[in-house]
N, C-alpha and C positions, 0 to 999 in steps of 0.2 A: 504493500500500500504506500509505503514511504516514497517509492519511485514515481508515484503520481502526484506528489506534492509540488505545487508551484508557489514559491515563497517570495514575498516582497522583501527586498534587502533594504533595511533602514540604516544599517551601518556596515561598511565594507568589511570591517574586521570580524563580523559575525559569520561570514561565508564559510570559513574553515570549520566552525562548530556545526553548521548545518551539514556540511559534507561528511563529517565524522559519523553522523547518525543516518546517513544514506540519502539526504536530499541532493538532487543533481540539477534541478531546474529553477532558475532565478529570474525575478522580475525587477527591473530598474526603472524608476520614474525619471523621464527626461526633462531636464531643466527647460523652462519656458513653455512646456506643453502639459503641465500637470497642476492640479490643485488638491490640497488635502494630504499631500505626501512630501517627504523629504526628497529632493531631486538631485540628480547628478548631471554634470556636463557631458556632452558627447565624448569629449576626450577621456574623461574618467571611465565612462562605460566601455569604451573601446579597449581600455587598458586591462579591464577585468578578465582574467583568464579562467573562464568557465565554459563548459561545452554547450550547455543549453541556456541561452541568454535571450530573454524577451524584453522589449522596450514598452513601457506604459505611456500612453498618450490619453489622458482622461478628461481633458477640458474641451469646452465648446470652442471651435476655431472660426476665425474669419478668413477672408480671402488672402490677406497678407501672411497669416500664419500658414496657410496651405502652400503659398509660394515659397516660404522659408523652409517648410518641411520637404519640399521637392529637392532642395539642395542637400538636406540632411540625409535623406534616404539613399542618396548616391554615395555617402561617405561612411555609412554604418559598416562595421566590420564584425564578422563572426556572429551575426544576429540570427537567432532561430525564427523570430517573428515579432509582430506588433500586436499589442493588446490595446484596443482603442475604443473611444466612445463616439466621436463625431464621424458620421458616415462619409464626410468629405475625405477622411483618411483612406477609406475603402476605394473611393473613386480615383484618388491620386495614385494609390498603389497599383490599381489595375492599368492606369494609363502608362505608368512607368515599368510595367511588367515586373513588379517587385516579386522576387522569388522566395521570400520567407512566408511563414504562416501568418494568417490574419485571424485574430480572435476578437469578436465583438464583445465589449464590456460596458453594458448600459445597466446600471444598478437596478433600475425599477421597471424594465421593459420585458425581460424574458420571463413572462408569466403564464404562457400557454403554448401548447404544442404547435399551433398554427403559425404564430409569429416566429417562434424559434426555428421551425422547419423552413420558413421562408428565407431566413438568413443563412441557414446551414447549406442551402443551395448555392450560396454566394461566397461564404467564408469557410475557414477550416473548423471553427468552433464558436460557440456562443456561451456567455455566462448566463446562468439562470438567476432570476431575481432572488434577493435575500429576504423577500417579504412574503413568501408563499409557504404553505405548509409542507410537511414531509410527504404527505399523500399526493399533493399536487406536483411536487418535484419528481417523485417516483413515477407518476403517470407520464410526465414529459420525457424523462430519461428513457422509459420503456417504449415510448412511441416514436421517437425521432430516429433518423437513419445514420446519424454521426454522433460520436462521443461529444459530450458537452462539459462545461466547467461549472463547478459549484463552490460556494463559499464554505470553508471548513472552520476557520478560526480568525478572530480579530474583531475590532470594533466595526459594526455595520454602518455603512454610510446611510444617513437618514435623508439628507437633502444637499443639493449643490445649487448655489446662486452665483451669478456673475457679478452681483453687487458686493461691495466691501462692507459687510454687515457690522463687523466688529469696529471698524474705523468710523463708520457712520454713527454707531451707538455711542462711541467715545466722544465724538464731536457734538452730538445732539445734547448729551447730558453732562458734558464737561467733566468727564472722568478719565483717569489714566488709561492709555491704550495698551492692551496686551494682545499679542498675536494668537495666544492660546487661552481659551476661556472654558470653564466648566459652567454651563448655563442650566438653570432650573426653571421649569414651567411652574409658576406659582399656583396654578389651578390643580394640576395633577401631581406635582412634585417629581415629575420625570426629569432626569438630568441628561444633558447632551454635551459632547465635547466639540468645541468649535475651533476651526483653523482657517486662516485665510492667507492669501498672498495677493499680488497685484492682479491676478486673474479671477478672483472671486473668493467665496467662502464655502466651506464644507462643514457639515455637522455630522458627527458620529454618535452612535449610541454610547451611553456611559458604560454599561456592562459589556464585557467581551462575549461575543457570539461564539458558542462552542457547538459545532455541527457534527459531532462525532456519530450521530445517528445515521448520517448519510454514507458512512464508510462501507455499508453493505450494498450500496447501489452499483449496478452494472452500467456499462456504456458511459463511463466517465473518462474524459481526457485528463483533466487536472482537478485536484482539490486545492483551492486557493487559501493561502494564509496571509493575511495582512498584518504585519508585525508593527505597524505604526502605532505609537503611543503605548506600547506594551513592554514591560520589563523583559529583558533578554532571558532571564532565568525562567520566567513563566512560559515563554515560547519554547525553550528547550525542555521544560517539564512536560508540556503538551506533546512534543515530538517524541519524547521517551515513553509516554504512556497515554495513548489516545482515550483510554477508558475513564480517566480522571476528570472530574468536574468540580471546580472550585465554586461552590454556590454563593460565596461572598462576592465574587467578582465576575462570574460567568453565568450565562443562561443559553437556551437554545433558540432565542429569537422567536420567530413565528412558526417554527417547525411543528410545535404542538398546539398552537392556537392561531386562529385567523387574525390578520390585521384588521383593524376597524376602518382603515383608509382605502381598502380595495373596492373598486367599483363593481357592483353586481350586475349580472345580465338581467335585462328586463324580461 
């Protein structure tokens, strides 16, 4: 199972620890093309000596960004593929005959077999939403004709806005600006972790999502681990024993309960 782990690298020095337990596939967030992650320059990524290296591009792009990406795709070295959100990346990769894998990563859209199957006809794999139940995920996995990617561990992304929400909040209420905030909904007392850069703001769930229930699913290309904002020792503990669940800091998200935000069919 460990061979199917795709792990986001938050610190380059952690790569050797991941390798020691059998992880061999790594995800690097590209500077200028990501929000909600620690990023690396193209030069830093090209220097990393790993066999299975994916690049994350997870923000909404404009025409200038696509033009710049055209140059970057020509200079990538030893890359297995792109993990992307904006469909403009797909269009560009096809125009350039990009020979790496293309994996669509839209946190909130891979919710049914029809939309997932539509994209699997065009790309190599698709991330399923982190907001659907185990039964819904199992149905999609068993119904589609290509292996898909599922979230296994990490703070789940709740929302992404192109606005600088933390900066705007700081200026509006004249309070000190912090790039990282723990925000609490005063009505429900639910907490969120908020991060922003010049490209927008991402909010993550406060508790760490532990999707170990999904490890028995078939037709999985990768189990994704997002190590952002998580202590390295906790990440290694999970990699060493998937069966453990720290109930103080982890839960299974919506695997066992439906989200209240999902639109129902009429």
